[in-house]
C-alpha positions in Angstrom: 63.7 32.5 -37.7 65.6 29.5 -36.9 68.2 30.4 -34.0 70.5 27.7 -35.3 70.5 28.2 -38.8 72.4 31.0 -40.3 72.8 30.4 -43.8 72.5 33.1 -46.4 68.1 33.4 -46.6 65.8 35.6 -48.5 63.5 37.8 -47.5 60.8 38.4 -50.2 58.2 41.4 -48.8 56.1 44.3 -50.2 57.3 48.2 -49.6 55.6 48.7 -46.0 57.6 51.4 -44.6 58.6 49.2 -41.7 59.9 46.8 -44.0 62.3 48.6 -45.5 63.3 50.8 -42.5 67.5 50.5 -41.5 66.2 49.1 -38.0 64.6 46.6 -39.7 67.8 45.9 -42.2 69.7 45.5 -39.2 67.7 43.5 -37.3 68.0 40.9 -40.0 71.3 41.5 -40.5 72.4 38.6 -37.4 70.5 36.1 -39.4 72.3 36.4 -42.8 68.5 37.8 -44.2 68.9 39.9 -47.1 65.3 41.4 -48.6 64.0 42.2 -51.9 61.0 45.2 -51.6 58.6 44.2 -53.9 57.8 47.5 -55.4 54.0 49.3 -54.9 51.5 47.7 -56.8 53.2 44.6 -58.3 52.5 42.2 -55.1 49.3 40.1 -57.0 52.2 40.0 -59.9 55.0 38.6 -57.9 54.5 38.0 -54.1 54.4 34.1 -54.0 51.6 33.9 -51.4 49.3 35.9 -53.1 49.6 34.7 -56.8 49.4 31.2 -55.8 48.5 29.8 -52.2 46.9 32.7 -50.4 43.7 31.6 -51.1 43.4 28.4 -50.0 45.4 29.4 -47.2 42.3 31.5 -46.3 39.6 29.7 -47.1 40.9 27.0 -44.3 41.3 29.8 -42.0 37.6 30.9 -43.1 36.6 27.3 -42.2 38.1 27.0 -38.7 36.4 30.3 -38.0 33.2 29.2 -39.2 32.9 26.1 -37.4 34.1 27.8 -34.3 31.3 30.1 -34.4 28.8 27.6 -35.3 30.2 25.1 -32.4 29.1 25.7 -28.8 33.0 25.5 -26.9 36.4 27.4 -26.6 33.8 30.8 -26.5 33.8 33.7 -24.0 31.2 36.7 -23.4 31.7 39.9 -22.3 29.9 41.1 -19.0 27.5 42.2 -21.8 26.7 39.8 -23.1 29.1 40.1 -26.4 31.0 37.1 -27.9 34.8 37.8 -27.0 37.5 37.1 -30.0 38.8 33.8 -30.3 42.0 33.0 -28.2 45.5 33.4 -29.5 46.4 30.3 -29.0 43.3 29.5 -31.0 44.6 31.4 -33.5 48.0 30.1 -34.0 45.9 26.3 -33.7 44.2 27.6 -36.7 47.0 28.9 -38.6 49.4 26.1 -38.2 46.4 23.7 -39.2 46.0 25.9 -41.9 49.7 25.5 -42.8 49.9 22.1 -42.8 47.0 21.4 -45.4 49.0 23.4 -48.0 50.6 21.1 -50.2 54.4 21.3 -49.9 54.9 21.5 -53.7 52.6 24.1 -54.4 54.4 26.3 -51.8 57.4 25.3 -53.6 56.0 26.2 -57.1 55.0 29.0 -56.1 58.6 30.6 -55.3 59.5 29.2 -59.2 56.7 31.0 -60.9 56.8 34.4 -59.0 60.7 34.4 -60.6 62.3 33.9 -56.9 64.0 30.5 -56.7 64.8 29.9 -60.8 68.1 28.6 -61.8 70.1 31.5 -62.6 71.3 30.1 -65.3 68.4 30.7 -67.4 67.2 27.2 -67.1 63.9 27.5 -65.4 62.7 30.7 -66.9 60.3 29.2 -68.6 58.0 28.5 -65.0 57.6 32.0 -64.1 54.5 33.3 -65.1 54.2 37.0 -63.5 53.9 39.8 -66.5 53.1 37.3 -68.9 50.2 38.0 -71.5 47.3 36.4 -69.7 48.6 35.8 -66.1 
C-alpha cells in the first residue's frame, strides 16, 4: 500500500464479501483508501485489469510456468516422486516479470476506458468504452 504515501486513493474491486466488510473498510481507513465496489456481473465491463490487461499478464505468467515445467532446474519432488508446486519466491518472480512486461500506458489507459480515472469535467468521457454498443 505504501507506508509513506497517505494521499487519497481509490481501490476498485468486486463485491466479494470480504471486500465490503466493515473490518476491511476499517483496515483501509488509516491509509486514506476509499473503495468502490463493482456490482456482481459487471466486472468484465468495468474492472480495468479484466477489460484491458489481464490477458497479456496471464499469458506472461503461463509462459513462465511452461518454461519452468520444460526446464531442469528449480524443481522439487515429494518423497513419492510427484512434482511439487513452484516455490512462492519463484511465483513472485513470475508475477513481477509479468508486471514489468506490461506497457505502462496500457495500464493507464485501462482505467480511462473503464471510466475510473477520467477528468471529472467530462472532457475525457469519449474514452470510456464500457457499456457502449459493440463493446
